[in-house]
VEXBA-524831 format. One record per atom (N, C-alpha, C): x, y, z. Coordinates in steps of 0.02 Angstrom, whole numbers, padded with zeros to 5 digits, always signed. Example, Ala and Ser with C-alpha at 12.3 -4.5 7.8 and 13.67 -1.06 7.14 Angstrom:
# residues 2
+00660-00284+00390/+00615-00225+00390/+00660-00165+00390/+00642-00112+00354/+00684-00053+00357/+00645+00002+00394/
This chain:
# residues 146
-00397-00813-00080/-00422-00727-00070/-00469-00717+00013/-00422-00706+00056/-00477-00693+00113/-00526-00631+00094/-00569-00653+00145/-00636-00615+00150/-00621-00547+00140/-00565-00511+00184/-00577-00429+00176/-00509-00421+00132/-00494-00471+00065/-00436-00430+00011/-00526-00440-00033/-00566-00483-00051/-00622-00506-00071/-00664-00442-00070/-00671-00398-00014/-00700-00346+00010/-00664-00301-00032/-00607-00302-00021/-00554-00238-00048/-00551-00260-00159/-00561-00277-00173/-00540-00306-00232/-00604-00292-00262/-00679-00271-00222/-00736-00284-00256/-00741-00199-00278/-00690-00170-00220/-00713-00096-00240/-00660-00082-00300/-00575-00133-00307/-00523-00088-00335/-00517-00118-00411/-00572-00168-00403/-00554-00210-00498/-00643-00176-00534/-00617-00184-00593/-00652-00140-00661/-00602-00091-00714/-00586-00101-00763/-00564-00041-00792/-00605+00012-00807/-00586+00075-00772/-00631+00123-00799/-00584+00183-00821/-00587+00240-00873/-00532+00277-00892/-00514+00338-00834/-00574+00347-00790/-00561+00365-00729/-00523+00334-00679/-00500+00271-00659/-00512+00239-00601/-00435+00192-00633/-00393+00195-00599/-00313+00168-00620/-00362+00081-00597/-00310+00030-00645/-00318-00029-00661/-00278-00076-00586/-00308-00095-00568/-00265-00162-00515/-00266-00237-00522/-00229-00264-00516/-00248-00349-00547/-00235-00349-00467/-00255-00425-00462/-00263-00467-00395/-00217-00497-00414/-00167-00515-00339/-00124-00594-00356/-00090-00618-00388/-00046-00556-00408/+00006-00540-00448/+00071-00534-00428/+00101-00568-00479/+00168-00614-00442/+00239-00534-00458/+00284-00570-00416/+00318-00486-00441/+00376-00571-00425/+00437-00569-00437/+00470-00635-00421/+00462-00673-00393/+00493-00695-00340/+00471-00769-00271/+00384-00720-00269/+00378-00665-00249/+00306-00634-00182/+00240-00628-00248/+00220-00634-00194/+00134-00656-00237/+00107-00561-00214/+00082-00528-00232/+00054-00430-00194/-00020-00489-00228/-00051-00455-00159/-00127-00467-00145/-00185-00410-00236/-00132-00359-00225/-00148-00317-00261/-00118-00257-00296/-00096-00284-00380/-00028-00243-00384/-00068-00182-00467/-00055-00123-00461/-00062-00051-00506/-00022-00066-00522/+00025-00074-00592/+00074-00078-00649/+00077+00006-00650/+00033+00028-00679/+00061+00078-00684/+00080+00131-00655/+00063+00159-00584/+00073+00177-00522/+00121+00108-00494/+00146+00054-00500/+00214+00027-00466/+00173+00012-00394/+00104+00005-00416/+00103-00010-00320/+00065-00032-00274/+00111-00096-00240/+00086-00158-00226/+00030-00141-00141/-00015-00148-00150/-00079-00133-00109/-00074-00242-00068/-00063-00234+00008/-00032-00293+00042/-00119-00302+00106/-00169-00360+00102/-00182-00337+00166/-00160-00386+00186/-00155-00337+00288/-00130-00400+00324/-00163-00406+00377/-00181-00466+00388/-00182-00519+00468/-00172-00507+00506/-00207-00553+00585/-00164-00551+00610/-00089-00582+00633/-00087-00617+00579/-00006-00662+00569/+00043-00600+00548/+00025-00539+00543/+00074-00485+00531/+00090-00452+00552/+00047-00428+00619/+00067-00397+00689/+00120-00398+00737/+00123-00477+00724/+00199-00468+00786/+00259-00456+00748/+00311-00448+00796/+00368-00392+00767/+00409-00434+00750/+00415-00512+00744/+00458-00546+00692/+00403-00512+00614/+00360-00528+00609/+00340-00540+00538/+00325-00451+00514/+00314-00418+00568/+00333-00330+00561/+00401-00342+00531/+00443-00337+00556/+00515-00341+00519/+00505-00383+00454/+00507-00448+00441/+00506-00484+00380/+00478-00423+00339/+00405-00387+00365/+00392-00347+00299/+00406-00301+00292/+00433-00260+00357/+00501-00227+00318/+00550-00224+00313/+00592-00281+00292/+00646-00313+00248/+00627-00297+00183/+00559-00329+00152/+00527-00346+00107/+00487-00310+00096/+00476-00250+00106/+00455-00156+00093/+00519-00143+00064/+00560-00132+00104/+00637-00110+00070/+00651-00131+00008/+00660-00206+00026/+00680-00236-00040/+00630-00215-00088/+00561-00184-00078/+00520-00201-00147/+00538-00104-00183/+00542-00069-00122/+00585+00026-00146/+00634+00017-00174/+00674-00031-00170/+00737-00029-00217/+00707-00040-00292/+00661-00097-00285/+00662-00115-00400/+00571-00073-00379/+00589-00003-00356/+00534+00067-00375/+00462+00022-00373/+00466-00009-00317/+00396-00026-00300/+00357-00001-00232/+00313+00027-00201/+00292+00084-00160/+00230+00012-00119/+00233+00010-00081/+00171-00061-00076/+00142+00004+00005/+00073-00028-00009/+00026+00004+00074/+00012-00053+00088/+00017-00066+00154/-00041-00115+00209/-00066-00095+00244/-00098-00144+00243/-00197-00117+00257/-00203-00177+00306/-00231-00164+00352/-00243-00198+00407/-00307-00230+00384/-00329-00273+00404/-00377-00302+00368/-00445-00290+00427/-00435-00280+00475/-00491-00252+00534/-00507-00186+00473/-00459-00123+00482/-00486-00104+00429/-00544-00110+00380/-00547-00148+00336/-00557-00164+00255/-00621-00204+00315/-00658-00200+00368/-00697-00230+00383/-00725-00164+00402/-00701-00138+00451/-00744-00059+00500/-00731+00005+00438/-00703-00018+00390/-00750+00045+00337/-00669+00050+00282/-00716+00001+00227/-00699+00008+00167/-00700+00041+00116/-00761+00106+00135/-00731+00140+00095/-00703+00208+00093/-00675+00187+00170/-00623+00250+00169/-00524+00197+00209/-00523+00144+00164/-00473+00098+00145/-00453+00125+00039/-00518+00101+00028/-00546+00114-00058/-00511+00189-00070/-00529+00229-00060/-00516+00312-00088/-00448+00319-00077/-00441+00322-00017/-00350+00340-00012/-00308+00285-00074/-00313+00231-00080/-00298+00199-00124/-00272+00233-00162/-00361+00227-00174/-00345+00230-00268/-00314+00311-00297/-00328+00361-00240/-00267+00416-00220/-00211+00439-00268/-00211+00379-00204/-00111+00358-00205/-00102+00322-00279/-00139+00297-00292/-00095+00266-00348/-00124+00332-00419/-00186+00356-00409/-00178+00417-00472/-00123+00469-00439/-00081+00469-00410/-00059+00517-00370/+00015+00500-00398/+00036+00446-00384/+00081+00401-00406/+00100+00402-00498/+00062+00389-00532/+00044+00388-00604/+00061+00440-00636/+00029+00501-00602/+00002+00593-00608/+00100+00605-00611/+00139+00583-00526/+00170+00588-00536/+00241+00572-00602/+00225+00517-00619/+00251+00486-00684/+00325+00441-00634/+00335+00365-00670/+00373+00347-00634/+00448+00334-00645/+00456+00396-00666/+00530+00437-00655/+00547+00470-00609/+00479+00517-00622/+00501+00572-00551/+00484+00575-00479/+00513+00608-00423/+00498+00608-00374/+00435+00582-00371/+00389+00512-00312/+00350+00525-00279/+00322+00557-00230/+00245+00546-00229/+00235+00588-00162/+00196+00571-00116/+00210+00607-00062/+00219+00546+00020/+00170+00488+00006/+00157+00424+00050/+00121+00376+00059/+00066+00430+00072/+00011+00360+00050/-00072+00378+00067/-00064+00347+00152/-00131+00386+00197/-00138+00335+00249/-00194+00365+00266/-00245+00315+00298/-00300+00301+00333/-00262+00320+00426/-00264+00367+00437/-00224+00386+00526/-00165+00359+00534/-00171+00315+00556/-00104+00265+00563/-00093+00203+00536/-00177+00175+00481/-00196+00120+00495/-00137+00077+00435/-00140+00162+00378/-00083+00107+00311/-00025+00118+00331/+00001+00047+00320/+00087+00093+00332/+00100+00082+00271/+00159+00132+00245/+00188+00104+00181/+00243+00091+00188/+00305+00078+00125/+00368+00035+00143/+00414+00112+00127/+00351+00184+00110/+00430+00246+00118/+00445+00247+00161/+00464+00234+00177/+00515+00284+00242/+00499+00193+00302/+00522+00153+00321/+00483+00120+00363/+00530+00134+00450/+00521+00091+00494/+00547+00168+00546/+00627+00127+00549/+00663+00143+00592/+00754+00127+00571/+00739+00084+00657/+00801+00021+00651/+00774-00035+00689/+00765-00030+00762/+00817+00036+00794/+00785+00061+00862/+00764+00064+00880/+00730+00110+00829/+00653+00118+00848/+00603+00071+00860/+00594+00031+00823/+00555-00027+00818/+00518-00031+00917/+00451-00058+00909/+00416-00056+00960/+00368+00027+00973/+00401+00071+00967/+00374+00127+00954/+00325+00133+00894/+00302+00158+00904/+00237+00189+00824/+00285+00233+00810/+00269+00213+00746/+00289+00263+00692/+00244+00313+00660/+00260+00402+00661/+00205+00469+00630/+00191+00419+00594/+00080+00413+00590/+00072+00419+00520/+00068+00489+00482/+00097+00444+00400/+00138+00476+00326/+00063+00492+00303/+00077+00566+00285/-00010+00609+00253/-00007+00597+00199/-00071+00603+00148/-00077+00628+00089/-00068+00682+00071/-00024+00683+00026/-00024+00757-00015/-00045+00703-00081/-00044+00782-00098/-00081+00794-00204/-00020+00812-00224/-00020+00760-00296/+00054+00775-00338/+00033+00850-00356/+00005+00899-00371/-00017+00981-00368/+00030+00998-00308/+00082+00979-00269/+00074+01022-00201/+00159+01026-00217/+00195+00989-00265/+00275+00983-00280/+00290+01035-00341/
């Protein structure tokens, strides 16, 4: 695990009744998620610099679309954001997992959580024609707003 992954894992790990349970380095087919919450069907990926060039983003977007078809939501967190604001990353991840769990696996899922524009979600990647333009940040809504 990379240093930012270790930092985030220190906040996500642990089995408490009031907190979603995450696994680290969780296999899913030929993929390995940095972190995965099975109850929420939520994968969390900490992306370093290798994920930010155009080719890598296109590959990530294709992978995320495939995962969405498999019923798995993906949150992508820049490693720099983990260094900059660990609590500001952890709290929305936990809230998003809790909202997905509350919504249930068969019902409509709430909008993906973001921290400003730094978290990217697979729930609506930009159209290929929009590549290169910043996508609008998605905002967290609690499941109570449905």
